[in-house]
N, C-alpha and C positions, 0 to 999 in steps of 0.2 A: 504494500500500500504506500502511496505517496500523498503528500499534502497538496491540495489545490490552493491557488491563490485565494485569499479570503476577500469577501466583499469589503469595500472601504466605506467608512463614514467619516466625513471631515478629514480625509487623508489618512485615517488610522484603520488598521484591520478591525473588522467587526466580527466578534464571535457570535455564532448563530444559536438561537433557541431551537428546539425541536419544531415548533410551529413555523419558524422562518425557513428551516431546512425543508420541511414538507412542502412549503409553497414554491420552492425552487423547481420542483419537477426534476426531470432528467437534465443534468447539466453538461455532461461530457460523454463520449463513448466509454464503454465500461460502466462502472457504477460507482456511486459515492456512498460514504457512510459519514456519520458525525461523531467525533470524539472530543468531548469537552469543548464544544463549540467550533472545532476545526473541521473543515471538509477534508475527507480522505478519498482518494481514488484508487480503485483496484482494477487491474487489467481484466478483460473478459476472460472467463474460465476457458480452459482447453476442452476439446471435444470429449476426451475421456472423463473429465470432471463432470461435464454436463450429462453424459450418458449415465454415469454412476448416480448422480442426483435424481435423474428421471426414474431409473430402475428402483432406487430406494423409495422414492415417492409412491410408485406403483405397489410395492410390497407393503408399505405402511398403510396406504389407503384401503387395501383389502382387509386389514386386520383391526383398525382402530374403531372404537365405539362411535356410534352415529352422531353423538353430540360434538365430535371433533372433526377437524378438517386439516389436510396437509397442504401446505403452500411452499412453493419454491421461490427464492429470491424476492422476498417482500420485506419492506422496511418495518421495523418495530421500534417503538419508543421505549427505551430502557427505563425511563422514569427515575433517573438517578439524581436529577436536580429539579428545582421548582420550575414551572412553565416559563417564567420570565428570566431565567438564567441560561448561560451557555449549556447546551444539552448533549445527549448521547443517543444516537440512533444507529442501529446495525441492520444489515441485510444478510441474515444467515442463509446458508444453502437451502435448508428446510426448516420448517417449524410445524408443530402440531398445536393447533389453537382451537379454542371453543368457537363453534359456528356462530353463536349469538354475538360474540365479540367482533367477528368479521363483519357481520351485518351492521352492527352499531358503527364501526369505523367507516364502512362504506357510506352509510346514511349521513354521517356527520362530517365526512371528508377529512377524517383524522387518521393518524397511523394506528396500527394495532398496538395495544399496550402490553408491556411485558407481563403485567399481572394476569393476563388472559392466555399466556403461552404456557403450555404444559411441557413440551420438549423442544429444544433448539438443537439443530444438527449442523455441524460444519464439516466439510470435506477438505482435508488438508491439501494445499498446493505447496510446491517448493518455496514459493515466495510468501506464503501465509503461515508457515509452521509456528513461528513464535507468537504471531498475532492470535492464532486459534488456540494454542495450548497454554498460553500465559495470559495475554491481555484480555481476550474475550472470556477466557475461563473465569477470571476475576470479575469482569463486568456482568456477565450473565448471572453469576452467583449473587453479586450485590443487588441485581435487579429482582432477585427472588424467583427466577425461573427454576422450577423443581428439578428438571432433568436436562443435562447437557451431554450430547453424544458427539464424539470426535471420530470421524472415519478417515483412515489412512489407506490410500490405494496402492502403496508400495507393497511388494511381496513380503510376507503374506498379507493380504488385505485384512485390516483389523478395525475393530470398533471398541473404543473406550467409553464406557457409560459412567457418567457421574451423576450423583443425586445430592441434593442439598443436605448438609449435615449441620444445620444450625449456624453458629457464628464461625465455624471452620470453613465455610464455603462448600465446594463440592468434594464429596468423597468419591474417588474414582475406583471402579472395579478393575481387575486385571484385564488387559486387552483380550477381546474375543477374536478368534480367527475362524475362517470357514463359515461358521454360523454364529449368530448372536441370538440368545434366548433370554427372555426376562418375564417376570410376572408383574413388574412395576414400571409404569403406572397402571398397566393392564397387560394381559398375556400377549406377547409378540415373539415371533420367530423369523429372523431375517437370514436369507442365504446370501452371505457376503460375496461369495465367488461370482454370483450373477451380476454384481455391480460392474464387473469389468469384461466378462465373457461376451 
């Protein structure tokens, strides 16, 4: 990720609130995120990354309860600051979110709120490894998202599932390879090998 030039106010860089960020729409090729009021740009994912995201979404969609929905590459408001302060918005590879919250955000023209996200999933790219495993690991925990899954497409394909453990942030399970199976937050079994084949 690289920082984009910040909007200027009276010749000074202006740090954006989440509302200001949402009002920008798409600003550049690739996509942007907001970190502490700063715009960040990430290059568009490679085809293997997009294929894995799509295949993971299909597997999840077939198994999640009806009250949830799977979305790819959609902005979420991490709600880490008050609405009038420089904010944080991320665009994870996948989220599992309450359908009702999506309808509310669509109706009101707002971003999906972290409070309504059950699972956030990032697929690690060579350029995003530290961002996904350290920075976002902390931000998603601070935002109170109950489950954070990190998928690594390097051999062997693996998934590390973290769940919130109170003030300690995410407690990460050992990396699962070949298949990932869990009963929390609901029964799921994922064929990780299908993400790349």
